[in-house]
Every structure is written in C-alpha cells, then in structure tokens.
C-alpha positions, 0 to 999 in steps of 0.5 A: 197068451193073456197076461195077468194084468190083461186078464184083470182088465178084461174080467173087469169089463175094461179095454186093455190099453197101454196106459192102463197096463202100465199104471196097474204094473206101477201100482203093483210095483210101488205099493202106497205110491202117490200119483206123481210116483206112479206117473214117474214109474209109468213114464219109465215104460211109456215116456210120452204118457200124459198126466191125464192118461195116468189120472184117468187110468187110476180113476178107472182102475179104482172104480172097478176095484182093481186098485184101492185109493187110500188117503191118510189124514194130512197126506196125498192120495196113495194107491195100492193093488191089495184090494178086497180084503179089508186090511188096514194101514200103519202110518209113520207120523215122521217120514210118512211110511205106510205099511199094510196090516191085517185085521187084528181078529177074525175075518172082518170084525170091524165091519160090525158097527155098534150101530149101523144107523141103517147103512149097509156097510161094506168096508171099514177104514182103520189107520194106526199112527205112530213112528216106524222103526227107523224114525222111532230109534232116530228120535230117542234121546242119546 
C-alpha cells in the first residue's frame, strides 16, 4: 500500500527517497519552519542525513509544487505544505510567528492586477504585519 507522501512524490514524477519523505513529513508537521528546524526534524528520523540532502529535497519539493517557500522581509526562508490556494500570511513583528490567512474576498481577487504590464499572473503574495496576540498584550503599558 502506498502512503500519501509516496503518492505525492510519484504523482509529481519524483523518485521516492527517504530524505524526500522525511522532509515532506517535517514540512507538514512544522508549518512555516526554516531550513534548520526542518533539518532538526528530519534528523530525528534520519540521524545521518546531510544538510545538502535536506536542502536538495526542499529545492526539489518546492520546484515540483509539493512545498511552498516563503520569505517575509527580514526573515530567513520558511517552508509550508499548504500549496496551490494563494493564501497569505500574518507575521508578528516582535516574535516572528507566522500564521496563514485566506484571501479576504472571493476565490483569488488579488490575482487581478490593476495593470498587469503584459505579465501572465499566476500568484500574488500579500503579507500582513503586526503583533500576535501574545506580543500585543505583552507590549501594552501597565
């Protein structure tokens, strides 16, 4: 019986390897994790996996649309398994917490640019910045 991650890899035309399976599982388990956090999670299952194998797997999985790479301004790259739905992100300016947020209205309203300059647009990136609930209560004067 084929597992869901194995099926995802095969459907994308990729070979099923232990590092790819472990990286895919780590990204699913740790949304918005950076490369180092993913490496740590992968090494919990595959202690001898190299940095390069994790980097290569992330690159391949991202290139085939199984993982999405985001890079909020001033932050390292982060990875998530939620792909293909054009959702956006909330980022805390204080602690760096990242949360997903769906488009505000309609299916993908932000894909209709006021002037596309001839581009064929297939994705839009919106990042909402502010303070998460924990940080906003911590920074209020007493």
